[in-house]
N, C-alpha and C positions, 0 to 999 in steps of 0.2 A: 285848586279844584276847579273842575269845570262847572259843576252844579250843585244845588243843594237840594237835600231831601226833605220834603214836608211830610212830617208824620201826621197820619189820621187820627181823628178824635177817639176812634175804636180802640187804636194801638196804645195811644196815650192813657186813656182811661183804664184799660186792661192792665197795663203796666203798674198805674196808680193803684189799682185793686189789689194787684199782687204784692206791692210794698205794703199796703195796709195789712193784708192777710199775714205777712211775715212779721210785721211789728206785733200784731196780736199773738202770733205763734211765739215771739220772743218773750213777751210778758208771760204768757203761759207756761213756758219752758222755767222761767224763774220762780213760779208757784210750784212746780213738780218736785222739786228738791233732789235734782240729780245728784249723784257723787261727786266729790269735789274735782278731780282733774276733766271729768266729762262735761261738766256744766260750763266751763269756758270754752271747750272744744265745740260744744253745741250752739253756744252763743256767737262764737266767730264764724262758725260755718254760715249761720243765717245772716250775720252782718256782711259777709263776703258775697253771699248770693244777691242781697239788697244792692250793694255797691256795684256788683257787676250789671244788674238790672238797670240802675241809674247811668252807669258808664255807657252801656249800650244803646240804650233808647231815649234818654234825655239829653245825653251828649251826642248823639247821633253816630257813635262809632260802628253801630251796626250796619249802617249803609257808606260808611266812609272808606276811604283807600287803606288797604291792609297795611300800609307803612306806618300809619298814625296808630292802629291797634297794636302793633308790634312795639312802637315806642311805648304805648302804655304799658304793655306785659314787661318790658325791659326796665321801665322806671320802678314798677311794683318789685320786680326781682331785685333790684339793686336796693330798695328800701328793705326788703326782706333780709338782704345779706347785712345791712347794716344793723339792724335789729337783733340778727343772730350773732354777730360778732360782739355787740353790747352785752347780750346775754352771757356769751361764753366768759366775758370778762367779769360780770358782776355776780354770776351765780356760783363760781368756783373759787371767790375770794374766802380767806380764813376770816373766822370770827374775832371781831376787834374787841377785846376787854377793856374798858376804860379803867385807867389807873388814876385815881385821884390823888 
């Protein structure tokens, strides 16, 4: 890396305020009682947005080389693939009936 970016206080406080608002939104969504599959989708969507803000601004990926951002996206895609393969294995197993 040739140089480091120093974020301004205004940027960091703006991102921190956005994270605080998204955290309050997460708590608010819990009390709304969204139907079963959509409550997890909504909570995960907010969590992904918060993680994106942290990765971009607090980890300085927004100003970093694109190669590092590509590595982050590839790592997240690989993690998603591993989770998907694990779910394929565990979700479609037959029910085990214990025989005492």
